[in-house]
All heavy atoms as TSV, in Angstrom:
chain	resi	resn	atom	element	x	y	z
A	1	MET	N	N	-97.254	29.374	-70.753
A	1	MET	CA	C	-97.425	30.618	-70.077
A	1	MET	C	C	-96.209	31.474	-70.363
A	1	MET	O	O	-95.110	30.959	-70.520
A	1	MET	CB	C	-97.534	30.381	-68.573
A	1	MET	CG	C	-98.697	29.496	-68.154
A	1	MET	SD	S	-100.205	30.436	-68.222
A	1	MET	CE	C	-101.182	29.444	-69.294
A	2	GLY	N	N	-96.406	32.777	-70.430
A	2	GLY	CA	C	-95.250	33.614	-70.708
A	2	GLY	C	C	-95.508	35.088	-70.498
A	2	GLY	O	O	-96.624	35.532	-70.246
A	3	VAL	N	N	-94.422	35.831	-70.612
A	3	VAL	CA	C	-94.445	37.290	-70.527
A	3	VAL	C	C	-93.787	37.791	-71.798
A	3	VAL	O	O	-92.721	37.295	-72.188
A	3	VAL	CB	C	-93.659	37.789	-69.296
A	3	VAL	CG1	C	-93.557	39.302	-69.297
A	3	VAL	CG2	C	-94.294	37.288	-68.023
A	4	GLY	N	N	-94.423	38.764	-72.436
A	4	GLY	CA	C	-93.860	39.260	-73.679
A	4	GLY	C	C	-94.223	40.702	-73.947
A	4	GLY	O	O	-94.990	41.318	-73.205
A	5	ILE	N	N	-93.670	41.226	-75.022
A	5	ILE	CA	C	-93.922	42.593	-75.463
A	5	ILE	C	C	-94.639	42.530	-76.804
A	5	ILE	O	O	-94.172	41.858	-77.734
A	5	ILE	CB	C	-92.605	43.367	-75.632
A	5	ILE	CG1	C	-91.876	43.456	-74.293
A	5	ILE	CG2	C	-92.857	44.749	-76.206
A	5	ILE	CD1	C	-90.473	44.024	-74.403
A	6	VAL	N	N	-95.774	43.210	-76.905
A	6	VAL	CA	C	-96.496	43.306	-78.176
A	6	VAL	C	C	-95.672	44.191	-79.102
A	6	VAL	O	O	-95.310	45.311	-78.744
A	6	VAL	CB	C	-97.913	43.887	-77.961
A	6	VAL	CG1	C	-98.597	44.142	-79.286
A	6	VAL	CG2	C	-98.736	42.944	-77.104
A	7	THR	N	N	-95.343	43.676	-80.294
A	7	THR	CA	C	-94.441	44.392	-81.202
A	7	THR	C	C	-95.111	44.944	-82.449
A	7	THR	O	O	-94.437	45.570	-83.274
A	7	THR	CB	C	-93.283	43.472	-81.630
A	7	THR	OG1	O	-93.805	42.344	-82.324
A	7	THR	CG2	C	-92.467	43.033	-80.424
A	8	ASP	N	N	-96.408	44.702	-82.592
A	8	ASP	CA	C	-97.095	45.174	-83.797
A	8	ASP	C	C	-98.572	45.354	-83.466
A	8	ASP	O	O	-99.027	44.949	-82.394
A	8	ASP	CB	C	-96.938	44.149	-84.923
A	8	ASP	CG	C	-96.895	44.781	-86.303
A	8	ASP	OD1	O	-97.305	45.958	-86.448
A	8	ASP	OD2	O	-96.469	44.098	-87.249
A	9	GLU	N	N	-99.318	45.945	-84.392
A	9	GLU	CA	C	-100.749	46.143	-84.174
A	9	GLU	C	C	-101.516	44.849	-84.406
A	9	GLU	O	O	-101.112	44.003	-85.200
A	9	GLU	CB	C	-101.279	47.220	-85.119
A	9	GLU	CG	C	-100.730	48.598	-84.810
A	9	GLU	CD	C	-101.376	49.675	-85.656
A	9	GLU	OE1	O	-102.541	49.504	-86.077
A	9	GLU	OE2	O	-100.718	50.692	-85.898
A	10	VAL	N	N	-102.638	44.730	-83.738
A	10	VAL	CA	C	-103.515	43.580	-83.915
A	10	VAL	C	C	-104.113	43.615	-85.329
A	10	VAL	O	O	-104.404	44.696	-85.850
A	10	VAL	CB	C	-104.608	43.560	-82.822
A	10	VAL	CG1	C	-105.556	44.737	-82.945
A	10	VAL	CG2	C	-105.372	42.259	-82.842
A	11	VAL	N	N	-104.241	42.420	-85.942
A	11	VAL	CA	C	-104.799	42.330	-87.297
A	11	VAL	C	C	-105.709	41.117	-87.383
A	11	VAL	O	O	-105.556	40.154	-86.616
A	11	VAL	CB	C	-103.696	42.210	-88.375
A	11	VAL	CG1	C	-102.854	43.448	-88.443
A	11	VAL	CG2	C	-102.841	40.990	-88.173
A	12	PRO	N	N	-106.649	41.122	-88.330
A	12	PRO	CA	C	-107.454	39.916	-88.561
A	12	PRO	C	C	-106.523	38.759	-88.932
A	12	PRO	O	O	-105.511	38.958	-89.614
A	12	PRO	CB	C	-108.349	40.291	-89.740
A	12	PRO	CG	C	-108.356	41.780	-89.782
A	12	PRO	CD	C	-107.023	42.216	-89.236
A	13	ILE	N	N	-106.869	37.572	-88.502
A	13	ILE	CA	C	-105.988	36.415	-88.720
A	13	ILE	C	C	-105.666	36.184	-90.186
A	13	ILE	O	O	-104.572	35.753	-90.520
A	13	ILE	CB	C	-106.556	35.143	-88.061
A	13	ILE	CG1	C	-105.472	34.068	-88.017
A	13	ILE	CG2	C	-107.814	34.685	-88.757
A	13	ILE	CD1	C	-105.749	32.929	-87.106
A	14	LYS	N	N	-106.583	36.496	-91.087
A	14	LYS	CA	C	-106.310	36.247	-92.510
A	14	LYS	C	C	-105.203	37.161	-93.047
A	14	LYS	O	O	-104.610	36.867	-94.067
A	14	LYS	CB	C	-107.576	36.389	-93.347
A	14	LYS	CG	C	-108.065	37.803	-93.523
A	14	LYS	CD	C	-109.284	37.843	-94.432
A	14	LYS	CE	C	-109.695	39.270	-94.712
A	14	LYS	NZ	N	-110.770	39.346	-95.665
A	15	ASP	N	N	-104.881	38.244	-92.334
A	15	ASP	CA	C	-103.845	39.182	-92.771
A	15	ASP	C	C	-102.507	38.979	-92.059
A	15	ASP	O	O	-101.525	39.637	-92.388
A	15	ASP	CB	C	-104.308	40.622	-92.546
A	15	ASP	CG	C	-105.542	40.972	-93.358
A	15	ASP	OD1	O	-105.732	40.378	-94.443
A	15	ASP	OD2	O	-106.323	41.823	-92.912
A	16	PHE	N	N	-102.456	38.085	-91.092
A	16	PHE	CA	C	-101.240	37.902	-90.294
A	16	PHE	C	C	-100.236	37.021	-91.039
A	16	PHE	O	O	-100.578	35.959	-91.539
A	16	PHE	CB	C	-101.589	37.250	-88.954
A	16	PHE	CG	C	-100.497	37.350	-87.928
A	16	PHE	CD1	C	-100.341	38.493	-87.173
A	16	PHE	CD2	C	-99.634	36.290	-87.717
A	16	PHE	CE1	C	-99.348	38.597	-86.219
A	16	PHE	CE2	C	-98.635	36.370	-86.768
A	16	PHE	CZ	C	-98.482	37.525	-86.018
A	17	GLN	N	N	-99.009	37.494	-91.132
A	17	GLN	CA	C	-97.942	36.782	-91.834
A	17	GLN	C	C	-96.889	36.312	-90.827
A	17	GLN	O	O	-96.605	37.004	-89.851
A	17	GLN	CB	C	-97.259	37.712	-92.842
A	17	GLN	CG	C	-98.188	38.295	-93.888
A	17	GLN	CD	C	-98.384	37.370	-95.060
A	17	GLN	OE1	O	-97.461	36.721	-95.520
A	17	GLN	NE2	N	-99.593	37.314	-95.572
A	18	VAL	N	N	-96.319	35.143	-91.081
A	18	VAL	CA	C	-95.206	34.631	-90.295
A	18	VAL	C	C	-94.058	34.321	-91.241
A	18	VAL	O	O	-94.271	34.128	-92.435
A	18	VAL	CB	C	-95.594	33.368	-89.494
A	18	VAL	CG1	C	-96.635	33.704	-88.441
A	18	VAL	CG2	C	-96.097	32.264	-90.396
A	19	GLU	N	N	-92.846	34.287	-90.701
A	19	GLU	CA	C	-91.697	33.974	-91.535
A	19	GLU	C	C	-91.317	32.508	-91.347
A	19	GLU	O	O	-91.104	32.046	-90.230
A	19	GLU	CB	C	-90.516	34.866	-91.160
A	19	GLU	CG	C	-89.385	34.740	-92.134
A	19	GLU	CD	C	-88.282	35.734	-91.877
A	19	GLU	OE1	O	-88.588	36.937	-91.777
A	19	GLU	OE2	O	-87.128	35.289	-91.779
A	20	ILE	N	N	-91.270	31.790	-92.456
A	20	ILE	CA	C	-90.864	30.384	-92.459
A	20	ILE	C	C	-89.778	30.214	-93.505
A	20	ILE	O	O	-90.000	30.519	-94.681
A	20	ILE	CB	C	-92.063	29.446	-92.754
A	20	ILE	CG1	C	-93.140	29.600	-91.681
A	20	ILE	CG2	C	-91.592	28.004	-92.861
A	20	ILE	CD1	C	-94.383	28.781	-91.919
A	21	ASP	N	N	-88.614	29.776	-93.059
A	21	ASP	CA	C	-87.463	29.591	-93.957
A	21	ASP	C	C	-87.166	30.854	-94.765
A	21	ASP	O	O	-86.905	30.799	-95.966
A	21	ASP	CB	C	-87.682	28.397	-94.898
A	21	ASP	CG	C	-87.811	27.089	-94.142
A	21	ASP	OD1	O	-87.160	26.954	-93.079
A	21	ASP	OD2	O	-88.559	26.202	-94.609
A	22	GLY	N	N	-87.278	32.012	-94.104
A	22	GLY	CA	C	-86.970	33.278	-94.750
A	22	GLY	C	C	-88.045	33.823	-95.662
A	22	GLY	O	O	-87.860	34.838	-96.312
A	23	GLU	N	N	-89.190	33.153	-95.718
A	23	GLU	CA	C	-90.283	33.569	-96.597
A	23	GLU	C	C	-91.501	33.954	-95.763
A	23	GLU	O	O	-91.847	33.279	-94.799
A	23	GLU	CB	C	-90.644	32.425	-97.536
A	23	GLU	CG	C	-91.679	32.787	-98.566
A	23	GLU	CD	C	-91.960	31.631	-99.530
A	23	GLU	OE1	O	-91.077	30.787	-99.730
A	23	GLU	OE2	O	-93.074	31.579	-100.062
A	24	SER	N	N	-92.161	35.043	-96.142
A	24	SER	CA	C	-93.370	35.493	-95.459
A	24	SER	C	C	-94.564	34.676	-95.945
A	24	SER	O	O	-94.808	34.587	-97.146
A	24	SER	CB	C	-93.607	36.981	-95.743
A	24	SER	OG	O	-94.652	37.464	-94.960
A	25	VAL	N	N	-95.277	34.039	-94.986
A	25	VAL	CA	C	-96.374	33.131	-95.306
A	25	VAL	C	C	-97.593	33.507	-94.464
A	25	VAL	O	O	-97.453	33.793	-93.276
A	25	VAL	CB	C	-95.972	31.671	-94.978
A	25	VAL	CG1	C	-97.092	30.707	-95.269
A	25	VAL	CG2	C	-94.706	31.276	-95.703
A	26	PRO	N	N	-98.800	33.509	-95.052
A	26	PRO	CA	C	-99.993	33.756	-94.247
A	26	PRO	C	C	-100.122	32.701	-93.146
A	26	PRO	O	O	-99.919	31.503	-93.387
A	26	PRO	CB	C	-101.142	33.638	-95.252
A	26	PRO	CG	C	-100.528	33.902	-96.579
A	26	PRO	CD	C	-99.125	33.339	-96.480
A	27	LEU	N	N	-100.440	33.132	-91.942
A	27	LEU	CA	C	-100.558	32.223	-90.809
A	27	LEU	C	C	-101.535	31.081	-91.096
A	27	LEU	O	O	-101.281	29.937	-90.731
A	27	LEU	CB	C	-101.003	32.987	-89.561
A	27	LEU	CG	C	-101.175	32.180	-88.287
A	27	LEU	CD1	C	-99.865	31.527	-87.876
A	27	LEU	CD2	C	-101.700	33.054	-87.167
A	28	LEU	N	N	-102.627	31.369	-91.768
A	28	LEU	CA	C	-103.630	30.339	-92.037
A	28	LEU	C	C	-103.159	29.290	-93.039
A	28	LEU	O	O	-103.808	28.264	-93.214
A	28	LEU	CB	C	-104.940	30.971	-92.513
A	28	LEU	CG	C	-105.712	31.733	-91.439
A	28	LEU	CD1	C	-106.937	32.415	-92.037
A	28	LEU	CD2	C	-106.112	30.815	-90.299
A	29	GLU	N	N	-102.023	29.525	-93.689
A	29	GLU	CA	C	-101.476	28.538	-94.621
A	29	GLU	C	C	-100.403	27.670	-93.963
A	29	GLU	O	O	-99.774	26.853	-94.624
A	29	GLU	CB	C	-100.914	29.231	-95.860
A	29	GLU	CG	C	-101.995	29.865	-96.709
A	29	GLU	CD	C	-101.449	30.550	-97.945
A	29	GLU	OE1	O	-100.283	30.308	-98.321
A	29	GLU	OE2	O	-102.204	31.335	-98.541
A	30	THR	N	N	-100.201	27.840	-92.657
A	30	THR	CA	C	-99.234	27.027	-91.926
A	30	THR	C	C	-99.952	25.858	-91.261
A	30	THR	O	O	-101.171	25.754	-91.329
A	30	THR	CB	C	-98.515	27.866	-90.856
A	30	THR	OG1	O	-99.473	28.283	-89.875
A	30	THR	CG2	C	-97.837	29.075	-91.464
A	31	ASP	N	N	-99.195	24.999	-90.617
A	31	ASP	CA	C	-99.769	23.837	-89.933
A	31	ASP	C	C	-100.223	24.208	-88.527
A	31	ASP	O	O	-99.542	23.911	-87.539
A	31	ASP	CB	C	-98.743	22.701	-89.856
A	31	ASP	CG	C	-98.408	22.137	-91.212
A	31	ASP	OD1	O	-99.293	22.159	-92.091
A	31	ASP	OD2	O	-97.268	21.685	-91.402
A	32	LEU	N	N	-101.365	24.888	-88.434
A	32	LEU	CA	C	-101.918	25.262	-87.130
A	32	LEU	C	C	-102.480	24.032	-86.437
A	32	LEU	O	O	-102.998	23.135	-87.077
A	32	LEU	CB	C	-103.050	26.276	-87.299
A	32	LEU	CG	C	-102.678	27.680	-87.727
A	32	LEU	CD1	C	-103.939	28.517	-87.919
A	32	LEU	CD2	C	-101.774	28.338	-86.706
A	33	HIS	N	N	-102.397	24.005	-85.134
A	33	HIS	CA	C	-102.967	22.911	-84.356
A	33	HIS	C	C	-104.274	23.327	-83.686
A	33	HIS	O	O	-104.775	22.629	-82.823
A	33	HIS	CB	C	-101.965	22.430	-83.307
A	33	HIS	CG	C	-100.732	21.853	-83.919
A	33	HIS	ND1	N	-100.697	20.609	-84.517
A	33	HIS	CD2	C	-99.498	22.365	-84.066
A	33	HIS	CE1	C	-99.491	20.388	-84.990
A	33	HIS	NE2	N	-98.751	21.429	-84.729
A	34	VAL	N	N	-104.776	24.494	-84.073
A	34	VAL	CA	C	-106.057	24.987	-83.565
A	34	VAL	C	C	-106.873	25.476	-84.747
A	34	VAL	O	O	-106.337	25.816	-85.791
A	34	VAL	CB	C	-105.874	26.137	-82.540
A	34	VAL	CG1	C	-105.200	25.645	-81.291
A	34	VAL	CG2	C	-105.113	27.286	-83.138
A	35	LYS	N	N	-108.155	25.513	-84.569
A	35	LYS	CA	C	-109.029	25.999	-85.652
A	35	LYS	C	C	-109.309	27.477	-85.424
A	35	LYS	O	O	-110.027	27.852	-84.502
A	35	LYS	CB	C	-110.333	25.220	-85.666
A	35	LYS	CG	C	-110.125	23.765	-86.001
A	35	LYS	CD	C	-111.243	23.268	-86.867
A	35	LYS	CE	C	-110.989	21.822	-87.165
A	35	LYS	NZ	N	-110.924	21.549	-88.540
A	36	MET	N	N	-108.696	28.316	-86.252
A	36	MET	CA	C	-108.891	29.758	-86.140
A	36	MET	C	C	-109.355	30.353	-87.462
A	36	MET	O	O	-109.332	31.552	-87.647
A	36	MET	CB	C	-107.581	30.426	-85.706
A	36	MET	CG	C	-107.101	29.976	-84.344
A	36	MET	SD	S	-105.532	30.705	-83.872
A	36	MET	CE	C	-106.013	32.375	-83.540
A	37	ASP	N	N	-109.778	29.488	-88.387
A	37	ASP	CA	C	-110.118	29.964	-89.724
A	37	ASP	C	C	-111.613	30.181	-89.936
A	37	ASP	O	O	-112.066	30.367	-91.051
A	37	ASP	CB	C	-109.568	29.014	-90.775
A	37	ASP	CG	C	-110.078	27.588	-90.621
A	37	ASP	OD1	O	-110.754	27.286	-89.616
A	37	ASP	OD2	O	-109.804	26.775	-91.515
A	38	LYS	N	N	-112.380	30.196	-88.863
A	38	LYS	CA	C	-113.821	30.409	-88.972
A	38	LYS	C	C	-114.113	31.905	-89.131
A	38	LYS	O	O	-113.496	32.737	-88.474
A	38	LYS	CB	C	-114.503	29.873	-87.710
A	38	LYS	CG	C	-115.996	29.904	-87.769
A	38	LYS	CD	C	-116.606	29.276	-86.529
A	38	LYS	CE	C	-118.108	29.365	-86.616
A	38	LYS	NZ	N	-118.752	28.944	-85.397
A	39	ASP	N	N	-115.039	32.240	-90.007
A	39	ASP	CA	C	-115.508	33.619	-90.208
A	39	ASP	C	C	-114.394	34.591	-90.588
A	39	ASP	O	O	-114.432	35.764	-90.216
A	39	ASP	CB	C	-116.227	34.136	-88.944
A	39	ASP	CG	C	-117.436	33.308	-88.575
A	39	ASP	OD1	O	-118.242	33.018	-89.475
A	39	ASP	OD2	O	-117.564	32.932	-87.395
A	40	VAL	N	N	-113.388	34.133	-91.361
A	40	VAL	CA	C	-112.250	34.995	-91.680
A	40	VAL	C	C	-112.618	36.236	-92.482
A	40	VAL	O	O	-111.882	37.227	-92.452
A	40	VAL	CB	C	-111.130	34.220	-92.419
A	40	VAL	CG1	C	-110.522	33.187	-91.513
A	40	VAL	CG2	C	-111.619	33.629	-93.712
A	41	ASP	N	N	-113.740	36.223	-93.164
A	41	ASP	CA	C	-114.139	37.388	-93.947
A	41	ASP	C	C	-115.111	38.298	-93.218
A	41	ASP	O	O	-115.586	39.284	-93.787
A	41	ASP	CB	C	-114.743	36.932	-95.282
A	41	ASP	CG	C	-113.701	36.282	-96.174
A	41	ASP	OD1	O	-112.568	36.815	-96.241
A	41	ASP	OD2	O	-113.997	35.248	-96.791
A	42	ASP	N	N	-115.397	38.008	-91.960
A	42	ASP	CA	C	-116.306	38.834	-91.167
A	42	ASP	C	C	-115.508	39.534	-90.062
A	42	ASP	O	O	-115.087	38.900	-89.098
A	42	ASP	CB	C	-117.398	37.969	-90.538
A	42	ASP	CG	C	-118.456	38.783	-89.826
A	42	ASP	OD1	O	-118.153	39.906	-89.344
A	42	ASP	OD2	O	-119.592	38.306	-89.735
A	43	PRO	N	N	-115.251	40.840	-90.190
A	43	PRO	CA	C	-114.431	41.553	-89.205
A	43	PRO	C	C	-115.009	41.546	-87.784
A	43	PRO	O	O	-114.283	41.745	-86.817
A	43	PRO	CB	C	-114.336	42.973	-89.742
A	43	PRO	CG	C	-115.333	43.079	-90.822
A	43	PRO	CD	C	-115.722	41.700	-91.256
A	44	ASP	N	N	-116.297	41.292	-87.652
A	44	ASP	CA	C	-116.899	41.250	-86.315
A	44	ASP	C	C	-116.774	39.879	-85.651
A	44	ASP	O	O	-116.843	39.783	-84.425
A	44	ASP	CB	C	-118.382	41.635	-86.382
A	44	ASP	CG	C	-118.583	43.096	-86.752
A	44	ASP	OD1	O	-117.747	43.927	-86.355
A	44	ASP	OD2	O	-119.576	43.401	-87.438
A	45	LEU	N	N	-116.587	38.824	-86.437
A	45	LEU	CA	C	-116.568	37.475	-85.882
A	45	LEU	C	C	-115.226	36.753	-86.013
A	45	LEU	O	O	-114.994	35.758	-85.326
A	45	LEU	CB	C	-117.649	36.620	-86.558
A	45	LEU	CG	C	-119.085	37.077	-86.359
A	45	LEU	CD1	C	-120.042	36.209	-87.151
A	45	LEU	CD2	C	-119.447	37.075	-84.882
A	46	CYS	N	N	-114.334	37.257	-86.865
A	46	CYS	CA	C	-113.073	36.555	-87.094
A	46	CYS	C	C	-112.129	36.685	-85.895
A	46	CYS	O	O	-112.299	37.547	-85.042
A	46	CYS	CB	C	-112.384	37.071	-88.348
A	46	CYS	SG	S	-111.667	38.713	-88.200
A	47	GLU	N	N	-111.134	35.802	-85.864
A	47	GLU	CA	C	-110.080	35.884	-84.853
A	47	GLU	C	C	-109.126	37.018	-85.216
A	47	GLU	O	O	-108.896	37.298	-86.382
A	47	GLU	CB	C	-109.283	34.571	-84.812
A	47	GLU	CG	C	-110.099	33.380	-84.417
A	47	GLU	CD	C	-110.432	33.340	-82.936
A	47	GLU	OE1	O	-109.824	34.088	-82.149
A	47	GLU	OE2	O	-111.313	32.539	-82.581
A	48	TYR	N	N	-108.578	37.662	-84.210
A	48	TYR	CA	C	-107.551	38.690	-84.384
A	48	TYR	C	C	-106.295	38.210	-83.677
A	48	TYR	O	O	-106.369	37.564	-82.633
A	48	TYR	CB	C	-108.015	40.027	-83.804
A	48	TYR	CG	C	-108.975	40.761	-84.701
A	48	TYR	CD1	C	-110.312	40.380	-84.795
A	48	TYR	CD2	C	-108.544	41.818	-85.487
A	48	TYR	CE1	C	-111.185	41.043	-85.635
A	48	TYR	CE2	C	-109.414	42.491	-86.327
A	48	TYR	CZ	C	-110.737	42.098	-86.402
A	48	TYR	OH	O	-111.602	42.750	-87.243
A	49	VAL	N	N	-105.140	38.524	-84.248
A	49	VAL	CA	C	-103.872	38.101	-83.652
A	49	VAL	C	C	-102.909	39.283	-83.593
A	49	VAL	O	O	-103.070	40.272	-84.310
A	49	VAL	CB	C	-103.239	36.930	-84.427
A	49	VAL	CG1	C	-104.060	35.678	-84.284
A	49	VAL	CG2	C	-103.074	37.260	-85.891
A	50	VAL	N	N	-101.918	39.139	-82.727
A	50	VAL	CA	C	-100.928	40.199	-82.557
A	50	VAL	C	C	-99.550	39.557	-82.414
A	50	VAL	O	O	-99.410	38.470	-81.849
A	50	VAL	CB	C	-101.274	41.089	-81.329
A	50	VAL	CG1	C	-101.189	40.330	-80.041
A	50	VAL	CG2	C	-100.424	42.333	-81.289
A	51	ARG	N	N	-98.543	40.211	-82.950
A	51	ARG	CA	C	-97.166	39.714	-82.860
A	51	ARG	C	C	-96.608	40.041	-81.479
A	51	ARG	O	O	-96.762	41.147	-80.977
A	51	ARG	CB	C	-96.311	40.358	-83.945
A	51	ARG	CG	C	-94.969	39.727	-84.115
A	51	ARG	CD	C	-94.275	40.196	-85.384
A	51	ARG	NE	N	-95.112	40.147	-86.572
A	51	ARG	CZ	C	-95.382	39.038	-87.279
A	51	ARG	NH1	N	-94.888	37.893	-86.909
A	51	ARG	NH2	N	-96.153	39.111	-88.345
A	52	VAL	N	N	-95.952	39.050	-80.867
A	52	VAL	CA	C	-95.397	39.204	-79.520
A	52	VAL	C	C	-93.941	38.746	-79.521
A	52	VAL	O	O	-93.610	37.713	-80.097
A	52	VAL	CB	C	-96.199	38.356	-78.495
A	52	VAL	CG1	C	-95.540	38.403	-77.121
A	52	VAL	CG2	C	-97.638	38.830	-78.422
A	53	GLU	N	N	-93.087	39.528	-78.865
A	53	GLU	CA	C	-91.708	39.100	-78.612
A	53	GLU	C	C	-91.706	38.513	-77.205
A	53	GLU	O	O	-91.889	39.232	-76.218
A	53	GLU	CB	C	-90.764	40.293	-78.681
A	53	GLU	CG	C	-89.334	39.939	-78.349
A	53	GLU	CD	C	-88.433	41.151	-78.292
A	53	GLU	OE1	O	-88.749	42.188	-78.901
A	53	GLU	OE2	O	-87.401	41.057	-77.606
A	54	TRP	N	N	-91.550	37.202	-77.110
A	54	TRP	CA	C	-91.614	36.534	-75.820
A	54	TRP	C	C	-90.313	36.738	-75.059
A	54	TRP	O	O	-89.239	36.460	-75.557
A	54	TRP	CB	C	-91.908	35.040	-75.996
A	54	TRP	CG	C	-93.274	34.837	-76.549
A	54	TRP	CD1	C	-93.604	34.458	-77.814
A	54	TRP	CD2	C	-94.512	35.056	-75.861
A	54	TRP	NE1	N	-94.968	34.424	-77.955
A	54	TRP	CE2	C	-95.545	34.779	-76.776
A	54	TRP	CE3	C	-94.845	35.454	-74.579
A	54	TRP	CZ2	C	-96.895	34.896	-76.432
A	54	TRP	CZ3	C	-96.183	35.570	-74.232
A	54	TRP	CH2	C	-97.188	35.282	-75.161
A	55	LEU	N	N	-90.437	37.249	-73.820
A	55	LEU	CA	C	-89.283	37.481	-72.965
A	55	LEU	C	C	-88.979	36.272	-72.089
A	55	LEU	O	O	-87.832	35.965	-71.809
A	55	LEU	CB	C	-89.528	38.704	-72.072
A	55	LEU	CG	C	-89.844	40.001	-72.812
A	55	LEU	CD1	C	-90.203	41.094	-71.820
A	55	LEU	CD2	C	-88.674	40.415	-73.689
A	56	LYS	N	N	-90.024	35.588	-71.665
A	56	LYS	CA	C	-89.875	34.423	-70.781
A	56	LYS	C	C	-91.089	33.535	-70.965
A	56	LYS	O	O	-92.225	34.016	-70.963
A	56	LYS	CB	C	-89.777	34.889	-69.331
A	56	LYS	CG	C	-89.853	33.822	-68.282
A	56	LYS	CD	C	-88.530	33.151	-68.063
A	56	LYS	CE	C	-88.665	32.184	-66.896
A	56	LYS	NZ	N	-87.575	31.290	-66.787
A	57	THR	N	N	-90.866	32.245	-71.151
A	57	THR	CA	C	-91.963	31.277	-71.226
A	57	THR	C	C	-91.635	30.091	-70.336
A	57	THR	O	O	-90.466	29.785	-70.110
A	57	THR	CB	C	-92.193	30.791	-72.670
A	57	THR	OG1	O	-91.017	30.148	-73.148
A	57	THR	CG2	C	-92.593	31.932	-73.593
A	58	VAL	N	N	-92.677	29.464	-69.830
A	58	VAL	CA	C	-92.534	28.250	-69.014
A	58	VAL	C	C	-93.645	27.287	-69.393
A	58	VAL	O	O	-94.716	27.707	-69.859
A	58	VAL	CB	C	-92.592	28.541	-67.493
A	58	VAL	CG1	C	-91.423	29.403	-67.049
A	58	VAL	CG2	C	-93.905	29.167	-67.101
A	59	PRO	N	N	-93.453	25.994	-69.197
A	59	PRO	CA	C	-94.529	25.038	-69.427
A	59	PRO	C	C	-95.711	25.336	-68.490
A	59	PRO	O	O	-95.528	25.862	-67.391
A	59	PRO	CB	C	-93.894	23.686	-69.085
A	59	PRO	CG	C	-92.427	23.906	-69.190
A	59	PRO	CD	C	-92.190	25.328	-68.827
A	60	LYS	N	N	-96.897	24.975	-68.929
A	60	LYS	CA	C	-98.113	25.262	-68.155
A	60	LYS	C	C	-98.031	24.750	-66.718
A	60	LYS	O	O	-98.445	25.420	-65.787
A	60	LYS	CB	C	-99.326	24.674	-68.875
A	60	LYS	CG	C	-100.642	25.018	-68.232
A	60	LYS	CD	C	-101.836	24.686	-69.103
A	60	LYS	CE	C	-101.999	23.215	-69.292
A	60	LYS	NZ	N	-103.274	22.863	-69.968
A	61	GLN	N	N	-97.460	23.582	-66.527
A	61	GLN	CA	C	-97.389	23.008	-65.182
A	61	GLN	C	C	-96.434	23.785	-64.267
A	61	GLN	O	O	-96.464	23.598	-63.057
A	61	GLN	CB	C	-97.025	21.521	-65.223
A	61	GLN	CG	C	-95.700	21.213	-65.848
A	61	GLN	CD	C	-95.748	21.012	-67.345
A	61	GLN	OE1	O	-96.704	21.403	-68.010
A	61	GLN	NE2	N	-94.717	20.402	-67.903
A	62	GLU	N	N	-95.586	24.670	-64.830
A	62	GLU	CA	C	-94.676	25.471	-64.012
A	62	GLU	C	C	-95.188	26.898	-63.786
A	62	GLU	O	O	-94.527	27.692	-63.129
A	62	GLU	CB	C	-93.304	25.515	-64.651
A	62	GLU	CG	C	-92.590	24.190	-64.669
A	62	GLU	CD	C	-91.253	24.261	-65.353
A	62	GLU	OE1	O	-90.619	25.344	-65.332
A	62	GLU	OE2	O	-90.822	23.250	-65.917
A	63	ALA	N	N	-96.339	27.224	-64.350
A	63	ALA	CA	C	-96.878	28.586	-64.212
A	63	ALA	C	C	-97.270	28.863	-62.769
A	63	ALA	O	O	-97.632	27.961	-62.031
A	63	ALA	CB	C	-98.084	28.754	-65.129
A	64	VAL	N	N	-97.158	30.113	-62.376
A	64	VAL	CA	C	-97.521	30.505	-61.005
A	64	VAL	C	C	-98.709	31.434	-61.059
A	64	VAL	O	O	-98.808	32.266	-61.899
A	64	VAL	CB	C	-96.377	31.271	-60.305
A	64	VAL	CG1	C	-96.505	31.103	-58.812
A	64	VAL	CG2	C	-95.023	30.865	-60.777
């Protein structure tokens, strides 16, 4: 659980990049622990993601 500030526009998951070891990498090429790669070529059905700067996070069991 957390509180954060959205820092960029929402984009289809296939276009979202993350930085790993100083290199920009497509999110879908990382070791995701969830399945978000379904319908990536369909703008009506694909997942969309947004970049967030997290200000405060807590474990789920500590959420209020």
